All heavy atoms as an XYZ file, in Angstrom:
870
protein
N       0.847     -1.167      0.000
C       0.000      0.000      0.000
C       0.902      1.242      0.000
O       1.928      1.247      0.665
C      -0.895     -0.035      1.232
C      -1.754      1.181      1.392
S      -3.002      0.993      2.648
C      -4.159     -0.032      1.759
N       0.502      2.259     -0.761
C       1.273      3.497     -0.804
C       1.329      4.099      0.598
O       0.319      4.211      1.279
C       0.691      4.509     -1.835
C       1.541      5.781     -1.915
C      -0.764      4.855     -1.525
C       2.903      5.611     -2.500
N       2.533      4.421      1.031
C       2.719      4.935      2.383
C       3.336      6.326      2.423
O       3.113      7.065      3.359
C       3.603      3.977      3.193
C       3.004      2.608      3.409
C       1.813      2.597      4.352
O       1.675      3.516      5.183
O       0.998      1.667      4.237
N       4.136      6.685      1.397
C       4.848      7.954      1.490
C       5.139      8.542      0.120
O       5.519      7.823     -0.802
C       6.180      7.747      2.226
C       7.026      9.001      2.402
C       6.634      9.725      3.671
C       8.487      8.662      2.404
N       4.949      9.858      0.020
C       5.422     10.643     -1.116
C       6.440     11.616     -0.540
O       6.107     12.424      0.330
C       4.286     11.426     -1.807
C       4.841     12.301     -2.925
C       3.213     10.493     -2.330
N       7.665     11.535     -0.985
C       8.727     12.403     -0.481
C       8.630     13.773     -1.146
O       8.892     13.914     -2.340
C      10.097     11.793     -0.783
O      11.116     12.748     -0.545
N       8.280     14.780     -0.370
C       8.212     16.138     -0.927
C       9.607     16.657     -1.253
O       9.764     17.500     -2.136
C       7.494     17.077      0.036
O       8.147     17.108      1.285
N      10.630     16.117     -0.611
C      11.999     16.542     -0.886
C      12.498     15.996     -2.229
O      13.262     16.659     -2.919
C      12.927     16.077      0.236
N      12.057     14.807     -2.601
C      12.519     14.183     -3.848
C      11.589     14.428     -5.035
O      12.016     14.370     -6.178
C      12.662     12.671     -3.669
C      13.799     12.267     -2.783
C      13.892     10.757     -2.771
N      15.001     10.301     -1.952
C      15.613      9.148     -2.139
N      15.245      8.340     -3.107
N      16.603      8.801     -1.347
N      10.316     14.636     -4.783
C       9.318     14.740     -5.839
C       9.632     15.891     -6.786
O       9.993     16.988     -6.360
C       7.934     14.941     -5.232
S       6.608     15.033     -6.456
N       9.497     15.625     -8.096
C       9.758     16.641     -9.121
C       8.454     17.119     -9.766
O       8.483     17.772    -10.809
C      10.749     16.120    -10.186
C      12.118     15.868     -9.579
C      10.216     14.869    -10.871
N       7.326     16.800     -9.177
C       6.005     17.244     -9.645
C       5.724     16.876    -11.095
O       5.165     17.659    -11.857
C       5.846     18.760     -9.449
O       6.016     19.113     -8.105
N       6.098     15.674    -11.492
C       5.888     15.244    -12.885
C       4.494     14.659    -13.108
O       4.081     14.466    -14.243
C       6.950     14.235    -13.291
S       6.823     12.648    -12.432
N       3.800     14.310    -12.041
C       2.446     13.737    -12.071
C       2.378     12.316    -12.638
O       1.298     11.811    -12.927
C       1.465     14.639    -12.835
O       1.377     15.898    -12.210
N       3.521     11.664    -12.815
C       3.511     10.288    -13.320
C       2.706      9.369    -12.407
O       1.926      8.556    -12.887
C       4.940      9.749    -13.471
C       5.684     10.287    -14.650
C       5.234      9.655    -15.952
O       4.048      9.526    -16.241
N       6.188      9.260    -16.753
N       2.902      9.494    -11.104
C       2.184      8.615    -10.166
C       0.678      8.828    -10.262
O      -0.097      7.870    -10.230
C       2.680      8.820     -8.743
S       2.551     10.514     -8.127
N       0.280     10.079    -10.416
C      -1.145     10.399    -10.542
C      -1.700      9.767    -11.818
O      -2.777      9.184    -11.817
C      -1.351     11.930    -10.553
C      -0.927     12.541     -9.212
C      -2.800     12.277    -10.880
C      -0.865     14.058     -9.192
N      -0.950      9.864    -12.897
C      -1.412      9.384    -14.197
C      -1.452      7.864    -14.313
O      -2.311      7.330    -15.021
C      -0.535      9.955    -15.315
C      -0.661     11.450    -15.423
O      -1.696     12.033    -15.124
N       0.412     12.103    -15.834
N      -0.529      7.150    -13.662
C      -0.486      5.693    -13.832
C      -1.298      4.918    -12.807
O      -1.553      3.731    -13.012
C       0.967      5.142    -13.839
C       1.768      5.767    -14.958
C       1.637      5.305    -12.500
N      -1.719      5.549    -11.747
C      -2.456      4.831    -10.696
C      -3.812      4.360    -11.219
O      -4.664      5.163    -11.595
C      -2.654      5.724     -9.476
S      -3.534      4.874     -8.144
N      -4.033      3.038    -11.239
C      -5.295      2.521    -11.786
C      -6.504      2.782    -10.897
O      -7.634      2.703    -11.371
C      -5.030      1.020    -11.932
C      -3.987      0.722    -10.919
C      -3.130      1.968    -10.830
N      -6.284      3.094     -9.632
C      -7.411      3.316     -8.725
C      -7.507      4.761     -8.252
O      -8.258      5.060     -7.327
C      -7.336      2.368     -7.516
O      -6.089      2.545     -6.857
C      -7.506      0.920     -7.942
N      -6.755      5.651     -8.864
C      -6.845      7.096     -8.597
C      -6.656      7.436     -7.119
O      -7.436      8.163     -6.525
C      -8.167      7.657     -9.119
C      -8.431      7.287    -10.542
N      -7.740      7.837    -11.592
C      -9.284      6.374    -11.088
C      -8.155      7.310    -12.726
N      -9.080      6.405    -12.452
N      -5.584      6.905     -6.552
C      -5.261      7.109     -5.142
C      -4.794      8.545     -4.873
O      -5.032      9.080     -3.807
C      -4.181      6.088     -4.701
C      -3.596      6.431     -3.346
C      -4.766      4.687     -4.690
N      -4.157      9.168     -5.864
C      -3.533     10.473     -5.662
C      -4.404     11.623     -6.154
O      -5.142     11.488     -7.120
C      -2.201     10.547     -6.428
C      -1.200      9.517     -6.019
C      -1.055      8.348     -6.755
C      -0.394      9.707     -4.906
C      -0.124      7.393     -6.394
C       0.539      8.753     -4.538
C       0.675      7.595     -5.279
N      -4.222     12.757     -5.503
C      -4.703     14.047     -5.984
C      -3.481     14.943     -6.107
O      -2.437     14.653     -5.514
C      -5.696     14.688     -5.007
C      -7.097     14.083     -5.099
O      -7.405     13.417     -6.120
O      -7.874     14.264     -4.148
N      -3.613     16.027     -6.843
C      -2.523     16.980     -6.963
C      -2.772     18.130     -5.996
O      -3.861     18.699     -5.969
C      -2.430     17.507     -8.391
C      -1.198     18.341     -8.641
C      -1.042     18.712    -10.095
O      -1.239     17.850    -10.960
O      -0.709     19.878    -10.354
N      -1.768     18.453     -5.204
C      -1.895     19.563     -4.258
C      -1.788     20.885     -5.017
O      -1.330     20.913     -6.162
C      -0.793     19.485     -3.200
O       0.456     19.867     -3.757
N      -2.174     21.995     -4.396
C      -2.028     23.299     -5.055
C      -0.575     23.612     -5.442
O      -0.323     24.352     -6.382
C      -2.532     24.291     -4.004
C      -3.467     23.491     -3.155
C      -2.883     22.099     -3.129
N       0.391     23.006     -4.763
C       1.804     23.195     -5.073
C       2.277     22.287     -6.204
O       3.428     22.342     -6.609
C       2.679     22.955     -3.824
C       2.437     23.910     -2.682
C       1.176     23.576     -1.887
O       0.709     22.439     -1.856
N       0.603     24.593     -1.268
N       1.397     21.428     -6.699
C       1.747     20.530     -7.794
C       2.286     19.185     -7.353
O       2.630     18.346     -8.184
N       2.374     18.964     -6.061
C       2.858     17.685     -5.533
C       1.697     16.703     -5.396
O       0.582     17.095     -5.065
C       3.511     17.879     -4.165
C       4.760     18.741     -4.121
C       5.164     18.995     -2.682
C       5.886     18.070     -4.880
N       1.953     15.432     -5.639
C       0.894     14.442     -5.420
C       0.666     14.240     -3.926
O       1.608     14.285     -3.135
C       1.452     13.177     -6.062
C       2.934     13.355     -6.041
C       3.186     14.823     -6.127
N      -0.579     14.056     -3.571
C      -0.912     13.722     -2.185
C      -1.706     12.413     -2.204
O      -2.432     12.123     -3.145
C      -1.702     14.838     -1.468
C      -2.972     15.188     -2.239
C      -0.852     16.064     -1.263
C      -3.893     16.122     -1.478
N      -1.511     11.633     -1.171
C      -2.233     10.370     -1.047
C      -3.624     10.716     -0.529
O      -3.808     11.016      0.647
C      -1.502      9.400     -0.099
C      -0.081      9.146     -0.588
C      -2.292      8.092      0.023
C       0.805      8.436      0.420
N      -4.609     10.691     -1.416
C      -5.958     11.119     -1.067
C      -6.877      9.960     -0.711
O      -7.803     10.129      0.073
C      -6.564     11.910     -2.226
N      -6.638      8.798     -1.310
C      -7.505      7.642     -1.088
C      -6.647      6.394     -0.870
O      -6.672      5.449     -1.664
C      -8.442      7.474     -2.288
C      -9.499      8.589     -2.381
C     -10.190      8.645     -3.724
N      -9.301      9.121     -4.782
C      -8.953     10.408     -4.966
N      -9.405     11.340     -4.158
N      -8.146     10.747     -5.949
N      -5.898      6.381      0.210
C      -4.972      5.288      0.489
C      -5.693      3.940      0.524
O      -5.158      2.936      0.054
C      -4.235      5.526      1.802
C      -3.181      4.476      2.096
C      -2.474      4.706      3.414
O      -3.081      5.177      4.372
N      -1.196      4.393      3.451
N      -6.901      3.929      1.033
C      -7.641      2.667      1.138
C      -7.961      2.059     -0.230
O      -8.266      0.877     -0.328
C      -8.938      2.869      1.947
C      -9.977      3.750      1.271
C      -9.739      5.255      1.383
O      -8.767      5.682      2.025
O     -10.545      6.014      0.814
N      -7.859      2.836     -1.291
C      -8.097      2.328     -2.641
C      -6.839      1.731     -3.289
O      -6.914      1.145     -4.361
C      -8.638      3.433     -3.551
C     -10.051      3.858     -3.173
O     -10.736      3.103     -2.450
O     -10.471      4.945     -3.599
N      -5.696      1.876     -2.636
C      -4.437      1.379     -3.191
C      -4.480     -0.146     -3.307
O      -4.846     -0.842     -2.361
C      -3.262      1.801     -2.312
S      -1.662      1.217     -2.911
N      -4.097     -0.659     -4.480
C      -4.070     -2.095     -4.724
C      -2.664     -2.683     -4.573
O      -2.448     -3.848     -4.880
C      -4.574     -2.393     -6.137
C      -6.003     -2.033     -6.351
C      -6.437     -2.310     -7.777
O      -5.632     -2.590     -8.661
N      -7.727     -2.251     -8.011
N      -1.716     -1.863     -4.132
C      -0.335     -2.297     -3.959
C       0.212     -2.888     -5.264
O       0.878     -3.915     -5.281
C      -0.212     -3.308     -2.793
O      -0.992     -2.835     -1.688
C       1.221     -3.454     -2.317
N      -0.058     -2.205     -6.361
C       0.416     -2.678     -7.667
C       1.820     -2.158     -7.986
O       2.441     -2.619     -8.935
C      -0.558     -2.265     -8.768
S      -0.620     -0.497     -9.107
N       2.297     -1.188     -7.217
C       3.639     -0.612     -7.364
C       3.825      0.208     -8.652
O       4.936      0.614     -8.962
C       4.737     -1.686     -7.285
C       4.874     -2.302     -5.926
C       4.168     -3.438     -5.593
C       5.726     -1.748     -4.984
C       4.300     -4.020     -4.343
C       5.866     -2.323     -3.730
C       5.155     -3.459     -3.408
N       2.761      0.447     -9.405
C       2.900      1.216    -10.647
C       3.417      2.623    -10.357
O       4.283      3.121    -11.075
C       1.565      1.288    -11.393
C       1.113     -0.046    -11.946
S       2.253     -0.753    -13.142
C       1.992      0.350    -14.509
N       2.905      3.265     -9.332
C       3.345      4.628     -9.022
C       4.835      4.655     -8.706
O       5.579      5.497     -9.222
C       2.531      5.215     -7.876
S       2.604      4.293     -6.319
N       5.282      3.712     -7.905
C       6.701      3.665     -7.541
C       7.572      3.322     -8.748
O       8.648      3.877     -8.938
C       6.937      2.666     -6.410
C       8.344      2.732     -5.858
C       8.571      1.841     -4.658
O       7.668      1.689     -3.814
O       9.682      1.290     -4.566
N       7.084      2.425     -9.595
C       7.852      2.026    -10.774
C       8.039      3.187    -11.748
O       9.098      3.329    -12.349
C       7.167      0.860    -11.479
N       7.040      4.027    -11.901
C       7.106      5.121    -12.863
C       7.703      6.405    -12.305
O       7.984      7.328    -13.068
C       5.719      5.415    -13.431
C       5.352      4.495    -14.559
C       4.738      3.275    -14.314
C       5.632      4.840    -15.873
C       4.408      2.422    -15.357
C       5.313      3.991    -16.920
C       4.693      2.789    -16.645
O       4.374      1.941    -17.679
N       7.924      6.492    -11.014
C       8.454      7.720    -10.413
C       9.926      7.902    -10.789
O      10.784      7.138    -10.351
C       8.312      7.676     -8.899
S       9.010      9.135     -8.085
N      10.249      8.934    -11.581
C      11.628      9.116    -12.023
C      12.562      9.608    -10.930
O      13.783      9.592    -11.100
C      11.505     10.154    -13.139
C      10.310     10.955    -12.751
C       9.364      9.960    -12.120
N      12.009     10.029     -9.816
C      12.827     10.598     -8.740
C      12.938      9.678     -7.528
O      13.498     10.076     -6.498
C      12.247     11.945     -8.312
N      12.407      8.457     -7.613
C      12.397      7.541     -6.462
C      11.849      8.244     -5.218
O      12.412      8.171     -4.133
C      13.790      6.971     -6.187
C      14.276      6.048     -7.285
O      13.421      5.440     -7.964
O      15.496      5.926     -7.467
N      10.720      8.914     -5.396
C      10.136      9.707     -4.321
C       8.992      9.004     -3.600
O       8.378      9.584     -2.715
C       9.625     11.040     -4.882
N       8.714      7.756     -3.961
C       7.576      7.059     -3.368
C       8.014      5.808     -2.629
O       9.018      5.185     -2.971
C       6.586      6.653     -4.462
C       6.024      7.788     -5.304
C       5.194      7.231     -6.439
C       5.200      8.725     -4.467
N       7.214      5.476     -1.620
C       7.418      4.202     -0.933
C       6.081      3.486     -0.873
O       5.108      4.004     -0.323
C       7.960      4.398      0.483
C       8.038      3.094      1.248
C       8.907      2.084      0.856
C       7.207      2.859      2.335
C       8.968      0.881      1.536
C       7.263      1.651      3.026
C       8.144      0.674      2.619
O       8.198     -0.525      3.282
N       6.051      2.306     -1.467
C       4.887      1.431     -1.396
C       5.280      0.254     -0.527
O       6.230     -0.469     -0.833
C       4.463      0.945     -2.804
C       3.287     -0.026     -2.696
C       4.104      2.122     -3.697
N       4.562      0.070      0.569
C       4.820     -1.073      1.452
C       4.151     -2.303      0.835
O       3.073     -2.201      0.254
C       4.263     -0.812      2.844
N       4.782     -3.460      0.926
C       4.192     -4.657      0.317
C       2.916     -5.135      1.004
O       2.179     -5.921      0.433
C       5.305     -5.700      0.423
C       6.245     -5.195      1.442
C       6.089     -3.708      1.496
N       2.617     -4.629      2.195
C       1.386     -5.016      2.883
C       0.196     -4.347      2.198
O       0.294     -3.262      1.660
C       1.421     -4.600      4.360
C       2.493     -5.267      5.161
C       3.849     -4.597      5.055
O       4.043     -3.638      4.335
N       4.822     -5.115      5.783
N      -0.946     -5.013      2.256
C      -2.133     -4.480      1.601
C      -2.991     -3.615      2.532
O      -4.106     -3.260      2.195
C      -2.972     -5.616      1.012
C      -3.424     -6.620      2.053
C      -4.110     -7.817      1.436
O      -3.550     -8.386      0.493
O      -5.197     -8.165      1.908
N      -2.484     -3.275      3.683
C      -3.197     -2.406      4.610
C      -2.197     -1.407      5.182
O      -0.989     -1.643      5.143
C      -3.842     -3.221      5.731
C      -2.873     -4.156      6.403
N      -1.988     -3.742      7.365
C      -2.631     -5.467      6.207
C      -1.246     -4.774      7.745
N      -1.614     -5.827      7.063
N      -2.664     -0.275      5.676
C      -1.721      0.715      6.217
C      -0.851      0.123      7.323
O      -1.302     -0.703      8.105
C      -2.634      1.812      6.774
C      -3.922      1.643      6.050
C      -4.048      0.161      5.774
N       0.397      0.523      7.350
C       1.332      0.045      8.362
C       1.981      1.241      9.042
O       1.891      2.365      8.563
C       2.439     -0.851      7.747
C       1.854     -2.120      7.169
C       3.241     -0.117      6.709
N       2.653      0.992     10.149
C       3.426      2.039     10.804
C       4.706      2.206     10.002
O       5.617      1.390     10.077
C       3.741      1.657     12.260
C       4.476      2.720     13.035
C       3.658      3.985     13.211
O       2.434      3.945     13.310
N       4.319      5.123     13.241
N       4.758      3.222      9.178
C       5.877      3.439      8.268
C       6.934      4.295      8.937
O       6.605      5.303      9.556
C       5.390      4.146      6.990
O       4.365      3.355      6.406
C       6.517      4.329      5.991
N       8.203      3.924      8.796
C       9.273      4.794      9.289
C       9.201      6.142      8.583
O       8.602      6.265      7.509
C      10.556      4.056      8.905
C      10.147      2.665      8.596
C       8.719      2.721      8.161
N       9.845      7.137      9.138
C       9.861      8.459      8.533
C      10.662      8.475      7.243
O      11.383      7.530      6.909
N      10.527      9.578      6.515
C      11.185      9.717      5.218
C      12.697      9.574      5.316
O      13.314      8.915      4.483
C      10.828     11.061      4.605
C      11.419     11.276      3.250
C      10.961     12.561      2.598
O       9.901     13.088      2.966
O      11.677     13.027      1.706
N      13.311     10.146      6.334
C      14.768     10.052      6.476
C      15.210      8.610      6.675
O      16.197      8.172      6.090
C      15.262     10.931      7.619
C      15.205     12.404      7.301
C      15.746     13.248      8.444
O      15.690     12.855      9.612
N      16.277     14.410      8.117
N      14.483      7.876      7.499
C      14.839      6.475      7.740
C      14.629      5.630      6.486
O      15.465      4.798      6.143
C      14.028      5.898      8.903
C      14.495      4.515      9.298
C      13.789      3.981     10.528
O      13.054      4.715     11.200
O      13.978      2.782     10.805
N      13.522      5.855      5.772
C      13.284      5.118      4.524
C      14.387      5.395      3.518
O      14.866      4.493      2.843
C      11.926      5.496      3.924
C      10.697      4.966      4.646
C       9.432      5.607      4.068
C      10.615      3.457      4.558
N      14.811      6.646      3.446
C      15.893      7.026      2.538
C      17.203      6.361      2.944
O      17.916      5.799      2.106
C      16.048      8.541      2.507
O      17.053      8.912      1.610
N      17.513      6.402      4.235
C      18.755      5.804      4.732
C      18.783      4.295      4.496
O      19.843      3.723      4.226
C      18.928      6.117      6.219
N      17.621      3.657      4.573
C      17.528      2.210      4.355
C      17.470      1.847      2.869
O      17.477      0.676      2.510
C      16.290      1.646      5.064
C      16.315      1.679      6.591
C      14.942      1.333      7.157
C      17.374      0.723      7.118
N      17.390      2.856      2.010
C      17.317      2.607      0.569
C      15.968      2.094      0.114
O      15.871      1.421     -0.913
N      14.912      2.417      0.862
C      13.592      1.901      0.528
C      12.786      2.816     -0.386
O      11.844      2.351     -1.034
C      12.800      1.597      1.807
C      13.350      0.436      2.627
C      12.584      0.281      3.935
C      13.305     -0.855      1.831
N      13.124      4.099     -0.458
C      12.413      4.980     -1.381
C      12.763      4.560     -2.804
O      13.920      4.524     -3.192
C      12.792      6.442     -1.162
C      12.178      7.111      0.058
C      12.787      8.481      0.283
C      10.678      7.223     -0.080
N      11.755      4.190     -3.572
C      11.998      3.734     -4.938
C      12.622      2.357     -5.037
O      13.126      1.969     -6.085
N      12.582      1.572     -3.971
C      13.267      0.279     -3.973
C      12.648     -0.726     -4.950
O      13.362     -1.537     -5.539
C      13.323     -0.323     -2.568
O      12.029     -0.489     -2.029
N      11.342     -0.664     -5.159
C      10.728     -1.579     -6.130
C      11.239     -1.250     -7.526
O      11.606     -2.146     -8.291
C       9.197     -1.470     -6.086
C       8.529     -2.337     -7.122
C       8.385     -3.706     -6.910
C       8.059     -1.798     -8.313
C       7.796     -4.512     -7.862
C       7.463     -2.605     -9.272
C       7.324     -3.956     -9.044
O       6.747     -4.748     -9.989
N      11.295      0.022     -7.848
C      11.788      0.467     -9.162
C      13.230      0.006     -9.380
O      13.611     -0.424    -10.460
C      11.683      1.993     -9.228
C      12.007      2.582    -10.550
C      11.605      4.074    -10.525
N      11.912      4.672    -11.776
C      12.975      5.433    -12.014
N      13.807      5.717    -11.035
N      13.199      5.937    -13.186
N      14.005      0.062     -8.328
C      15.390     -0.393     -8.417
C      15.446     -1.899     -8.652
O      16.223     -2.382     -9.473
C      16.143     -0.034     -7.147
C      17.600     -0.440     -7.193
C      18.354     -0.001     -5.948
O      17.783      0.535     -5.009
N      19.643     -0.221     -5.949
N      14.608     -2.654     -7.952
C      14.606     -4.112     -8.090
C      14.240     -4.563     -9.498
O      14.796     -5.536    -10.004
C      13.652     -4.761     -7.089
C      14.154     -4.736     -5.666
C      15.408     -5.573     -5.511
O      15.505     -6.669     -6.023
N      16.378     -5.045     -4.796
N      13.308     -3.854    -10.128
C      12.917     -4.248    -11.478
C      13.850     -3.659    -12.529
O      13.749     -3.986    -13.707
C      11.443     -3.909    -11.802
C      10.499     -4.689    -10.913
C      11.166     -2.425    -11.739
N      14.759     -2.786    -12.090
C      15.769     -2.259    -13.001
C      15.336     -1.073    -13.825
O      15.944     -0.763    -14.842
N      14.285     -0.377    -13.397
C      13.831      0.799    -14.120
C      14.634      2.006    -13.669
O      14.873      2.197    -12.484
C      12.356      1.060    -13.879
C      11.447      0.146    -14.627
C      11.756     -1.086    -15.115
C      10.087      0.377    -14.959
N      10.669     -1.629    -15.725
C       9.624     -0.763    -15.645
C       9.210      1.417    -14.728
C       8.328     -0.870    -16.111
C       7.915      1.311    -15.193
C       7.485      0.175    -15.885
N      15.039      2.812    -14.583
C      15.767      4.034    -14.268
C      17.158      4.032    -14.864
O      17.764      2.975    -15.088
N      17.647      5.202    -15.128
C      18.964      5.376    -15.740
C      20.047      4.698    -14.899
O      20.099      4.848    -13.688
C      19.250      6.869    -15.871
C      20.490      7.184    -16.657
C      20.593      8.659    -16.983
N      19.651      8.957    -18.067
C      18.797      9.969    -18.052
N      18.741     10.786    -17.045
N      17.983     10.172    -19.065
N      20.888      3.923    -15.580
C      22.019      3.289    -14.919
C      21.704      2.007    -14.182
O      22.567      1.453    -13.507
N      20.489      1.506    -14.296
C      20.110      0.276    -13.605
C      20.007     -0.871    -14.594
O      19.695     -0.681    -15.758
C      18.780      0.464    -12.883
C      18.879      1.467    -11.756
C      17.555      1.655    -11.069
N      17.720      2.520     -9.904
C      16.737      3.192     -9.364
N      15.518      3.120     -9.847
N      16.968      3.952     -8.316
N      20.264     -2.072    -14.114
C      20.135     -3.270    -14.949
C      18.719     -3.809    -14.828
O      18.189     -3.893    -13.721
C      21.103     -4.356    -14.487
O      22.425     -3.917    -14.628
N      18.114     -4.211    -15.953
C      16.782     -4.803    -15.879
C      16.769     -5.995    -14.930
O      17.703     -6.797    -14.925
C      16.503     -5.242    -17.317
C      17.396     -4.397    -18.155
C      18.619     -4.137    -17.305
N      15.723     -6.093    -14.126
C      15.615     -7.179    -13.160
C      15.669     -8.545    -13.807
O      16.188     -9.502    -13.239
N      15.156     -8.664    -15.032
C      15.168     -9.956    -15.726
C      16.587    -10.433    -16.003
O      16.825    -11.630    -16.140
C      14.394     -9.865    -17.038
N      17.517     -9.506    -16.073
C      18.903     -9.881    -16.355
C      19.489    -10.761    -15.259
O      20.471    -11.465    -15.488
C      19.763     -8.630    -16.527
N      18.881    -10.764    -14.080
C      19.365    -11.580    -12.968
C      18.440    -12.748    -12.642
O      18.713    -13.505    -11.728
C      19.539    -10.716    -11.716
C      20.538     -9.617    -11.941
O      21.579     -9.832    -12.548
N      20.218     -8.427    -11.472
N      17.352    -12.883    -13.383
C      16.377    -13.935    -13.129
C      16.879    -15.270    -13.681
O      17.266    -15.371    -14.844
C      15.043    -13.560    -13.779
C      13.999    -14.625    -13.564
O      13.565    -14.790    -12.416
O      13.654    -15.301    -14.553
N      16.881    -16.299    -12.860
C      17.392    -17.613    -13.243
C      16.658    -18.169    -14.466
O      17.289    -18.708    -15.381
C      17.277    -18.593    -12.068
O      17.912    -18.022    -10.932
C      17.935    -19.920    -12.387
N      15.336    -18.043    -14.505
C      14.572    -18.558    -15.644
C      14.951    -17.831    -16.921
O      15.083    -18.443    -17.987
C      13.069    -18.404    -15.397
O      12.690    -19.156    -14.293
N      15.117    -16.534    -16.842
C      15.500    -15.746    -18.012
C      16.891    -16.139    -18.495
O      17.116    -16.309    -19.686
C      15.451    -14.252    -17.679
C      15.941    -13.369    -18.803
C      15.152    -13.131    -19.915
C      17.201    -12.774    -18.746
C      15.597    -12.335    -20.952
C      17.657    -11.978    -19.779
C      16.848    -11.750    -20.879
O      17.302    -10.966    -21.898
N      17.821    -16.300    -17.569
C      19.184    -16.684    -17.937
C      19.208    -18.061    -18.609
O      19.922    -18.274    -19.591
C      20.095    -16.657    -16.713
C      20.307    -15.276    -16.083
C      21.077    -15.402    -14.778
C      21.006    -14.339    -17.047
N      18.404    -18.986    -18.093
C      18.316    -20.315    -18.689
C      17.732    -20.206    -20.106
O      18.229    -20.835    -21.040
C      17.437    -21.224    -17.825
C      17.366    -22.654    -18.330
S      16.466    -23.747    -17.208
C      14.824    -23.105    -17.341
N      16.710    -19.391    -20.284
C      16.108    -19.184    -21.595
C      17.130    -18.620    -22.578
O      17.220    -19.070    -23.718
C      14.907    -18.238    -21.458
C      14.308    -17.824    -22.767
C      13.569    -18.719    -23.525
C      14.480    -16.534    -23.235
C      13.018    -18.338    -24.738
C      13.927    -16.148    -24.448
C      13.191    -17.045    -25.197
N      17.919    -17.641    -22.150
C      18.943    -17.051    -23.018
C      19.984    -18.095    -23.423
O      20.435    -18.114    -24.559
C      19.621    -15.865    -22.327
C      18.724    -14.664    -22.105
C      18.114    -14.131    -23.382
C      19.092    -13.295    -24.157
N      18.550    -12.736    -25.388
N      20.368    -18.975    -22.508
C      21.314    -20.041    -22.831
C      20.722    -21.014    -23.840
O      21.426    -21.477    -24.747
C      21.764    -20.783    -21.562
C      22.752    -20.018    -20.725
C      24.041    -19.711    -21.478
O      24.592    -20.620    -22.129
O      24.483    -18.551    -21.406
N      19.452    -21.324    -23.679
C      18.790    -22.249    -24.603
C      18.747    -21.656    -26.017
O      18.855    -22.390    -26.994
C      17.377    -22.560    -24.125
C      17.335    -23.460    -22.914
S      15.685    -23.670    -22.220
C      14.744    -24.179    -23.620
N      18.602    -20.364    -26.119
C      18.564    -19.711    -27.429
C      19.902    -19.798    -28.154
O      19.955    -19.740    -29.374
C      18.173    -18.241    -27.284
C      16.715    -18.033    -26.976
C      16.378    -16.574    -26.902
O      17.146    -15.772    -26.383
N      15.218    -16.217    -27.431
N      20.981    -19.954    -27.436
C      22.317    -20.046    -28.035
C      22.560    -21.394    -28.676
O      23.452    -21.537    -29.500
C      23.393    -19.792    -26.975
C      23.412    -18.382    -26.440
C      24.471    -18.244    -25.381
C      24.471    -16.875    -24.730
N      25.471    -16.793    -23.660
N      21.778    -22.403    -28.300
C      21.982    -23.754    -28.826
C      21.453    -23.866    -30.256
O      20.431    -23.272    -30.587
C      21.284    -24.771    -27.926
C      21.895    -24.821    -26.539
C      21.224    -25.878    -25.701
N      21.738    -25.792    -24.363
C      21.075    -26.239    -23.312
N      19.893    -26.796    -23.465
N      21.604    -26.135    -22.126
N      22.139    -24.639    -31.079
C      21.678    -24.842    -32.460
C      20.275    -25.433    -32.489
O      19.935    -26.288    -31.684
C      22.691    -25.828    -33.056
C      23.885    -25.766    -32.158
C      23.388    -25.355    -30.799
N      19.499    -24.958    -33.422
C      18.142    -25.468    -33.589
C      17.101    -24.781    -32.739
O      15.947    -25.165    -32.752
N      17.479    -23.773    -32.008
C      16.512    -23.054    -31.161
C      16.344    -21.632    -31.594
O      17.069    -20.920    -32.013
C      16.941    -23.086    -29.698
C      16.734    -24.417    -29.071
N      17.773    -25.294    -28.927
C      15.645    -25.024    -28.595
C      17.314    -26.404    -28.355
N      16.039    -26.262    -28.153
């Protein structure tokens, strides 16, 4: 479930607002996204995946949790951590590049007749 939008990192691009399938976010008068309907979050991680500034934290739990503060999440490397895991963003390796099934598939393609 979406737990945090970092006002320090957010670049007001509205990507999270645009990609959220359940319209969890509203835009504040300052142009920053605000979590307006947290209970509607489906924990799909789309907002975090599309955030170019790693300004969001989506907890894997499907209900609100006691979330650490922004500084602690940042220090732990959790802001944008889903996006990092899937390899989205400049300078990151696609997550599939480390997936055992994908690596096996790539090896099979190298064999004659495949």
